[in-house]
N, C-alpha and C positions, 0 to 999 in steps of 0.2 A: 546448619546443611551443611553434610559431608563436604568436605574441600576435594574429596574423589569425585563424587557427582557435578562439581562444579568447573572442575576438570574438564569429565569428559565434555560438556558443556561449553568452552573453550573453545576445544580441539574440536567437536562439529562446528563451531559458526566459523573457524579456522579453517578447515581440510573440505567440510559441507556447502559450507556458505559460500563464502566467498573462492573457496579453493584456490589458495595465495599458491604464487607461482615463483618457483629459485629465481631470488634478485629483483623481485618485485618491490617497489615500495606501498605500503599499506597506511590507508587514515581510518581515525577511529573516533564517531563524533557519538561524544556521551556526556550526562548530567554527570553531577558531582555526587550521585550515589553510593554507588558499589566501586571505590577505588581498587580496592584488594580483588574484583573480578575484571576489573579492568586491567590490570598488571598480570594475572593470570592468562586473558587473552592477548596480551602485546606478545608475551612469553609462547602461546602457541604459533602466534603470526610468525614467530622468529625461527621457531621448531620445522616449522611448514615450510622455509628457506627464504621469507621478506628479507628485501636487503635495510630495512628503513622502515617501521613503522612510528606512524605521526599520531597522538589524539590531542583531539581538539575540545576543550573541555566549553558545555554549555552550561546555564543556571539561571532559571529562570525570574528570579528576584531579582538581578541582574538587568536583562533584558524591559522588565517593569521601568528600573530606575533608568534605562536608558532610554527606553522612550517619552518617558515623563519628561526628562530635562534639556535631552537634547534637541536642535531645532528639528524642522522636518527638511529644510536645506542640508542640512549634516547629514539627518539618520539616511536621505537620498542618495548621497553621492559614496561612489567606492572609492577607495583612494587608490593607487598607481601600484603600490604592494600589494592589495587585495588581488588586482584585475591581474597583474605578475603568477600571483600563486595560482589562478587560475588556469594560464594559458601554461603554466608549469604542468599541471597536469592532465591537460590536454596530450604536451608531449611526453609523458612517462608512465600514464594508464593506470596509476597506481587501483589498489582492489579499494574497495570504500567500505566501512562497515558501521550502520546505522544502531547504537544501541540505546535502547528505548526505555527510558523510565520517569519520562515526568512527569504533573501533579497533572491530571485530565482539565481541573478549575484554576491550572496554576499563574495564567494572565488573566484572569477578571479583574475587570474595573482597570485594565489598561486603553489608551486610547486606541480603538481596533482603526478608525477610519486615517489615526495618520500612520499607523506601520502599515497599511491598506498603502496608501499611496508612495510609501517611500519604496516598499516591496515594489510597485509598479514602476515607479523614477528609475530603478536599478536593475528591471529586466530587459530589458533592451541589449544592456551591453550583458549580462548574463549570458542569455537564451545561445548567441550564435556560437560561443563558446562550449557551454552545453550540449547543442545541439554536433559539433566537432566530436565528441566524446559518446554519442548515443550508442547504444550497441555493443562497445567498444572493449569496455571494462568490465567487472567482474563486482557486485554489490550484491550488499544481505541486509536487512533489518532485520534484529535480534531484541532482545526487552532483558532486562534485568529489573527488580522491585526497588523503586522508591517508596521510602516513608511516608508519602502524603499521598501516592498512589495508592499503597498497598490499603490502606485506611481508610482509603473513597471504596475499594472495595469491598474488605472486611472493616464497616464502621466499628463494629461489637467488639474487636478483637483488642488487645493491648497492639503498641506500633511494635515490637519485638515477633509478638504472634505472627500480624498481620504480615509485616516480611516473610516470614517462613512459612506463612501457608501462600502467598505468591510465589514463591520461590516454588514450593511444592508444584503448583497449576503450573507455573510457567515447564517446569522441565519435564510434566505430565505428559501437555500438549504438547512438548519440543519431540515426544520417545525420545528422551534422555533415561535411557533403560542401560541393561546388562551392554549391549553395542547398538549404541545410535547409529552410528555409519552404517549397518548393517541393516538398521532399522529404517534407513531413508532411504536406502538402494530399493527395498522390498516397497516405500512409498511412491518413490517415482516411481517406478515400474504401472503400478497400479493408475495413476494418474496421467502416463502415458498413453495406456489402454485405454481407457475414457474420452481421452484427446482421439484417439485414431477412430476412434466409432463414431464419436462428433463429426468429425470431419468427413466420415464417411457419405453420409445425411447429404451435402453439398446444399445447405441452408440458408433461404432465403431471408425470411421473418421469422421472430420470436416472440410469440402471444402469451403472455402471463399473465394472471389472472388470481384471484385470492378472494377469502369472505370480508377481509377487511375494506376490500373498495379497491383494492390495486386491479388496475386492466389499462394493459397497453402492450402495443405491438412495435417492435424494432427491427428495423431492415437492418440485413449484414451485407458487406462488400462481398462482390463476387468471388475476388480471390483469397477472400480472410480465411483465416487458421485458426482453430481453439487451442490453447498452450493451457498448461498448467506444472507443476514443481518444477524440476531442473527445466534451466537454461543456459545456451549456449552463445558467447559472444561471436563477432565478427571473424575473430582469429580463432576459434574453435576452443575456448576455452569453456568447459562448463561450471554452473555454479548454480546455486539456488537464494534465490534474490529476500525473498521471506521464509522464518524460520519464527514461528510454527506456518505451515498451510495447509490448505483444505479444497481450493478452489481450482477448479476449471474455469479459464476466462476468455474473452475473444472481445477484440473492440470494435463496436458498430461503425456503420457508413452515418455521418453526419450529416444531418435533416433530416433522419429517418426517422422518427420516431414521435407516436400519438398517443395518448392517454394521460392514464393519472397512474400514483404509487402513492406508496403509505411508507414510512420509515417505519423497522419494528425494534431500534437499537439507535440510541440515542449514539453521537460520534464529538470529539473534541478537534476543533478546527482553533488555530490558533490560542490552544489554551485556556479555553472555553468549550463547556456544550454545549450542542444542538439537541433539542430533541421534538420528538412528534411531528415529522416534516409533513406537510403535502405539496408536492409538484406536478405540476399540469404541463404535460408537454405539446406544442404545435408544431410540427414542419420541422421534429428535431431538437426542439429548443424551449427550455421551460418558459412560458410566459406567465406564470401563477406561482406563487414559492407563499408558504406558510408553515409557524412551526409556534408552538405552544412555550418553547422557550428559545431566548435567542433569536427569533424570528430578524431582527437587524441584522447579526451578524450571516446570518443566511444569505442574504439578499448583499451584504455588502461583499460574499465570497465568488456570488453568479454575478456581479460585474468583475470581478477584477479582471477580464480581459474578455473580448469577442467571443471566446470558445469554452468559459467558466460556465455558460448555461448551457449545452453540448455534452452527449454523453462520451466518453472516452471509453469504457468497458463497459462489459454484461459478464456477471463473473457467477459460477452455478456451484452453490456447495450445502450438501444434504444437511435437511433438517435433524438427523442423529447423528451429527458428525462429534469426535471426539471434544471439541470444545465445547459445543452445543451443551452435550449429553454433563459435562462438566457443571452446568447449572451456574456458573458465575459471568456474574454481568461484567465484563473488564473495564469498560470507558477507555478501552483504547482499542483503536481501529486495527493496528495487526491482529487483536486475537477477535475481537470481535466482526471483521470482515469474513474472517474462518469458521464463523457459528451459523451465518444466514449466506443468504443468496443477498446478490447486491447490486447496484447498477453505480457505476462512479461518473461523477461528473468534473468538464476537465477532459487532459491531455490522455490521446490513445496509444496504443504501442505497436510502432511502423513493424515490431518482428511479427504481428497478427496477420500478413501481407506474404501470402505463399511465396517464396523466393525473394523474401523481400532484402536478400541483400544484393538483387539482381538492380536495385532499383535504390533513388534517390532520397530524403527525406521529404523533397520535395513535392518527388512523384508518389510515394505515400498518401501525402497527406492529400494530392488533389484526388488523390481515389477515392477518399470518404476517410482518414483516420485524423482525426480531430487535434489541433493544438494550440492549448492553453498554458499557461504557468501553475495552472491548480491541477490535481488529480485526487478528489473526494470522493471515500466512499459512504453510499447511503443503505443503508441496511435493509432489506424487505422481505427477507424469506421468515413466512411464516410457516404452523402446521398443515396447512392445507392447501402452500400455495401450488400451483397448475404452470407448467410451461408445454408448451404447442408448439414444434418447428414445423414451418409448412416450407417443402422444399421445391427448390426449383423444377423438380419436374413433376410438380402438383400434388404430392406426399403429403401427408399430415401424421407425422410421430412424434406422440407423447414423450418427452422427456425427464418432465417431472412428475410427480403425480404425489398427492396428501404430501408436499413438502421434502421427498425425497426422492433419487434416482428411480426412473420407472425403469432404466435398462439394466 
């Protein structure tokens, strides 16, 4: 891969993704797969004006060793220095980049119950600090190829060729062409125009149906709004939370979902793939859940907390999106969620409330925004998916037909 293209990609993440501000701290979370690119990204962040860039490395095999040998009590404890680090972030509001490259099956065989209990024990300490940062800082999720991830996507290629092909797919779907910044300006304008139309409808209920059996009605909050692409912090700083992105999304009203859905793509949760999912909702909550692969892990996910079995997001992605048309199953939610319409279980987005800056987090959640320690996307898009919007003034508007936008 040409270094010039990778430099453009790094610049895109730093300037359009998190939009680093002068004298701002930056944190990069990364696996040990592409250290040269991470170095390039660090440099681009400094060129954009960062005061300090810190890289926090992750390594799936080490995670497996720690979970295996540490006691549950040790895994469940946050040391004082870890809490102080989180408190420092609340004060400084760094830009945060999550650079994904992990193996979709990289934690297979780990004690998922032990890991879940440890996360549940730490969450009450982490949550208040996380809430203090909500909508106040820029963040971006992007990706680079890991060898095992690349081999999962391209199993018949050599390691070197698989990584090269995955690089090509990532750069293509992220619009890294002659001028990526200009390409994203145009893309964000298109997403914004779709949001404006959907918001003009004043939708009360979304009704989904497809020939695979998906049939569900989902209620929306009266003052909610659709969003997509570029976002803005409460301080007014623009950023793009996902590179790539093709979705228009909204957070539904907690407790207002009736029906069934079938997944159309697998997704990786805590380093293991869950596939062919069936979910049945009553009063907004999942009351029946099945999966052909890793059903127990699916049920563990749904039991992480009270909000984990409720919806936090409804997202629209056309079936003929660039990612879907690439013909590649990425086994990575960042990409696969942008290849198909999806529903997310767990945490909703407070900024999907109109004029959300006027309300507290508590008030947004009282309006119906779901609260949870998880946010996991279940892809449900098909080539014949239909979505009907029922408006508050009694109209019936087709917004998706045959898997694509109907307007």
